[in-house]
N, C-alpha and C positions, 0 to 999 in steps of 0.2 A: 673553516679562521674566513671563509668569503663572505660569508654569512655577518662573522661580525665586523669586518671595512665595512661594506656595505650597511652595516645599522649604525656603526659611528658616522657613516657621509650622513647617513636621513636625519639621524639625531642632529646634525651639525647640522642642515637645512632648516632643522622644525627652531634651534636657537635663533637662526641666521633669522627668521624670519621674523618672528616674536622679541628681537633685541629689545624693541621700544617698550613691550612689557616687563623684560624680564631685566634688563638694565644690563649683560653682557656683552661684551664689545665683540663686534663680528670678528674682526681682525685675528681678537685669541681662539675664537672657535675655530674657525680656517685652518690658524697656524697646527691647532693642538690635532684637526680631525686629519691634516697631511703628515703631519711628524709620528703621530701614534698610528695610522696606517700603514707607513711604509716599514715601523718596528714589525708590528703583527707579524705584515705580508713576509721579512727577513725569515724570519722564526719558521714559517711553512714554504721557506725561501724551497726547497729540493720539489715536493709537489709542485708548484705554483710553473716552475721554471718547465720542468717536464711535460705540464698540460700544454704552458704556449710557445715555448723556446725550447723543444729537443732537439731538433736538428742545428740550429746555432749555436747551442751548447754545446753539443761533440766536436761541431765542426770547431769551437772554440779551447777546448780541451786539446785537442791536436793529439788524443790517445793518450793524454797527463789521465791520473786518477780521478774519478769524482768523488772527492769529498767534500766534508759540509765548510770548509774552508772555502775550496775551488767555484762553489754556488754560491757563496755569499760575493766573494771577487767579480762573479760574474755578475751577478746581479747591479753591484756598485759601479761596473762601468759601463755595463752593456743598458742596463735597464734603466735603474733610476738617474743616473749622471743625466740621461735623453730628458726627461721629464725637468731637471731641475735646468737644464741649461734654458728650454723653453720658457719656464715660471723667467729666470733672470733675465732674458731678453727682453720682457714687459717688464719688470722692475725697472732697471738700467732706462730705459728709454722713459720711463714715468721720473724715474728721478734726473733722470739730464731734462727732462720737459720743466718741471717745477724748478730747479734752479735757474733757467732761460728766466721762465718768470719772477723769479725772483731778484734776479739781476736788474730787471727790465724794471720791475715794479721800484725796489730801492733806490733807480737812479731819475725818480718822475718819467719816464716814459708811456706812461700812460697818463700821464695827468691830461694830453691833449681831448682823451675822454669824455672828460671828466667839464671838459670847458664846451663840448660838442651840446653835454646835457643842461644850457644853462637857457631854460625856457619855464614859465609857470602854467603854459600849455598840458594840460594831464594828458592826455592822448597822445599829441607828440612828442611828448617825453616816453611813455609808456614805449611808443617804437622805435625811438632812438636805443634806451635800455633794450630790446627784443633786438633788433636790428646787430649791434657790436655785441650782444653777449651770444648769438647765434655765430657770426663772422669770428670768435676767438674761440669761442669752444672748438669748431671746426679743426683749429689749428693747436689747439693747448688743451691741458688737463682738465677734463669737466669739472672738476671740486675748484681746483682753482680759479678756472674762471667763473664756476657760481659766488666764490669765497669772493674775489676780488670786485667782481657786479654787486652785489649786496653791500661790501662797505663801502661802498663810492652809492651805491642808490641811498642805504642810510641817512647816510650824511648830509643829505638833498631833500628827502620828504621825512618829514618830521611825524604825520600820523601815520598813527599803527595801522590806522583801519584801511589805508591806502598803500602801506608797505605791502600788506599780505597780499595787495594785487597785485603790487608792481615783485614782489617778490614769488608770487605763481608764475608769472611771466617767462623771469629767470628761470625757474626750473625748466620750466617748457619748452625754451630757447637753445638751455647749452643741453636737454636729450638731446635734440631734432639736430642741432649744430655737429653734437659730438657723433651720431649716427651715421653724417653723412658721409665724411671721407675714413679714412683707415689709423689715420694719425689721432682724430681726434677721440676717442674713444678706445680702453683695453679692449673690447668686443672686437670692434674690427679690428685693433694692431694684431691681437691673435689669429685671425686667418689670414691677415697677410703676411705676417713672419710665418708662418707654417706653408705658407704657398698656395691655400684655398682659394684667394681674388688677388685679382689684381689693382693697384691704387686707381685708375680712370675707369675701370667697367665697374666696380663697385662703385664708387660716387653716384656717375650716371645713371646707374640703374634706381640706386635709394635716393635723385636730386627730386624728382617730385612727393614721393609719400612724405620727404624729410621737411618738405614748405608745407606740403600739405598741414601737416601735424602741426606745425609751427602758426603758419597763418590764423589757420581759425578757430586755434584757445585763443588764441590773442586777440584776434580781433574782437572774440566773444567778452573778452576782461577789459575788453576799452569801453566796451558800453555798460560797463558800471563802475565810470568814474564823470565823476564831472564835468564842467568843461576847463574851470581852472583850479590849481591849488598851491596849497602856500608852500615852498621852499625856500631851502635855506641856503645860503652861499658863505664860508670861511676859506682865512687865505690861508693857504696849504703850509702846511706845518714847515719847518725847516727839519730836514733827516740830516744827523749828524754824519752821517754812513755816504752822502754824499757832496758835490760839492756845488749845489745848484748847475746845473750845467745848462749852458745856452741849447735856445731850441733847436738850433741843428747838431748839435750834439746826442742833443736825443731823438731826433731824427733818424741820428746816425744807427743809435746802440737798435733803436727799435727796429729798423729795416734787417740789420746784422742777424736779432734775434728772429723776429719772426718771418723774413725772408728765409732765414736758414733753415726754418721746418717747412715750409713750403718745397724746400732742396730735397725734403728726404727722401720722397718718393721716385725722385730721377735718380737722387743717388744710390738707391738702391738697384736699380735697373742695370743703372750703368756698371758699378761692382759686384755686383750680386753677395755684397755682403749684408750682415744682419743691419737693420734700419737704425738700432739703439746705436749703432756707431755712429752713423750719419750725426744722430741725435747729439753724440757724445761731443762727435767735431764739432759744431753748434755750437756747443757749451763754452767748448774750448775758446775757438777765436772773439765769441762775446764777449769770454771772458779777458782775455787780452786786453781788448779795446775799453773795457769797464777799467783797469789796470791805466792803459793810456790816459782814458780821459781823466779820471779820479786820481794823475800820480802826485799832484800836492798832499794827497791824504795820507801815501802808504806811508807806514809806520806813524801816523801822528795818533796820537790820544784824542780822540774825539767822543762824545758821548753820543750812544747810536738812539736815534728813534725813530722808529719804523711804524708807517702808516696803517703795513699791511697786518694783521691781529698772528703770536705764532700761534694761534689755532690752524690757521691754515696748512703750516707744515706740520704739525701735529696730524691734522686729517687725510694729509698727500702720507706720508707716511704710514697711515694705517690703512690707507688703501693698498701700498707695494704690498705689506704685509701679508692681507688679505689676498690681494691676487695671487701672491707668489704661497701660501695653504690651500686656498682652495683645485688650482692648477695641479698642488700635489695630491692632495687627494683624491681629485676625478683619477689622475693619472695611475695612481695606486691602484684605485675601482677597475679602470680598463683592464690591468695588468692581471685581475684577479678573473678574470670572464665574464665578470655579471655586466657590463655594458653589452659585450656585443651579444648575450645572452638575451637581454631586453630589447635589441634592437632588431633580433629575430622575431620577437614578441609582437612588436611595433612594425615588422612590413607584415605579419599573417594577420594582426587584428584592425588596421590603421590604412598602412601602407599610400599614405597623401602627405605630400610635404606640406601644402595649404592646411590639411589639418593639426599638420605635427607643428607646425609656427605658429597657430593658434593657440594650441596648448602652450607653446615657448612661452607665450605674451601673455595667455595666464598666469603661469607658474611668475613670472616675472613681477607682476601685482603684488605677491606679500613676497617673495624672495629674492632676493639681488638681483640685479640683472644678468650682471658678469656672470656670478654662480647659474643663474637658469638658459642662459645663450651657451656655456660651454659642457654642460650637463649632454645638453642637444644636441651641439658640435659634435661629441665622442662616441652620439650613437653610429654616425657616417664619415667615420673620417677620408674613406677614399671615394666622394663623392667627386668629381670633376670640377676645375679647379675655373669659378665665376660659376658655381651651378648655380639655379634660382634660389634651391635650399637656404645656403647658406645667407646669403640677401633676408629671406622671408624672417630664417629665424633670429637675424642681427639685428632686422630692425624693428619685430617683431618684442622682443625683450627690452630693444631700448626704449621703446613707447611704452612698456607697460607703466613703468614709475614716474608716465605720467598723468597717471590715473588713480592712482590711491596713495602718491607723492610716499610713502615709508619705504618704500621699496628701491627707491634710487639715493643712493649716499649725498650726491647735491642736491635733492630733496630732502633730506633728512635733516644739513645743514642749516639750508635755509630755515625749516620746519623750528627749528629751534632757533634760531635768532630772532627771527619775527613772531612767534609762537602762534603758528599755521594748526589749525588742528585738521584733522583729514575727514572730516565730517564736514568739513566748510570747505577745506579744497575739493571735494569730490562733489559738494552740490554745486559751487560755480565755477568749476572749469572743467572737473573728473572726467565728468561725463563726456563734455563735446571731445577731452583728448581722446576718449575710446570710440566715441565716430569717426575722430577722424583716422586714429588709428587703420578703423578698419575701410574705408575709404582708402585708403595710403597703401591698406597691403594690394589694392586692387589695381594699382600703378605701378606697378614693382614689373620693372621689364627683366627678362633671362640677359 
């Protein structure tokens, strides 16, 4: 049964890596692998429990009979629930941040960003978009940031050829900014919520590598742009679900939303409660402020017109399901003992964290970066807090999507929006990202 469960996970990885060819949704594959894996696990639950948790199981029984029902109850309460809890923490955090961005966007709080982009100088526009994307992605969900910036860029730059260059810059900035903080990407969030890293140490260690991996490819892209570019500017459309808030009101909401997200690591350090609770707390405060600011529209029947496409919501929801599915799938594989066996094999034949990190980066070039990172994290769950292994794997897997594009969820989104081919991306900037990744690894400090 261990072989069957591992085979399902590996087949799932193959389908995830080839999703652009098979047209099978990654989230569906991940959820299937996670759910079916646990169903198969519990069918042979007694064998797995006796192999992995015999002492804890007999302590739990406290002299009661070891029946089939007792085994299932033990698995449900003491094994399965642990992985569901970890997955739910990440899912709820992503859901809260997605909703925060939705509230801010619907109230025009990001309109200031578009005003900053009013220029016809192509290189200046590229750096403005890139800097804004980098900063936002360090605090918000990567998909949400990528979609929001892509929609903004799409409304400014009319030419498809130039939009491809700007789109590539957005993908790179999103990946690098997200990798910089523990709340910018699910990879860092998993490490942080599990206690493997602390927020400040993680960001300080990855600051130089992430900056290098962002600046070098962006500079290379800027060389491919002409001096000036035709840009178009349209009047902001009326959004029926807001009240055309005044500038100070939008600034207040932006401060509450983004400032609240910055406070989450401090909230966690003070309370030691899960970060998702801090995100929900920020969401609740912003929600109340939103209703106060928009009290004239409460219970008023008005047409809702959103500039943010519904696909953003669908993409983030699919990402949440994907994260949950992968965490459950890898969790059940851990409980079979297969991951521990693989870790021993790696120790015997590799035994070097730099080589392991390089392998994780190469895997993330074709497989989703989150799935790649979680697979390597599970090999050494007992590594010390703030160990360089966590940082190397986190950085390498996050940068993998900047090389071939299709392993990054935000990359796939922009690839479809701007019709960017994998060959074009690698030829124009992917190989530069590969060089930047290798150089960045040398800058990581423990």
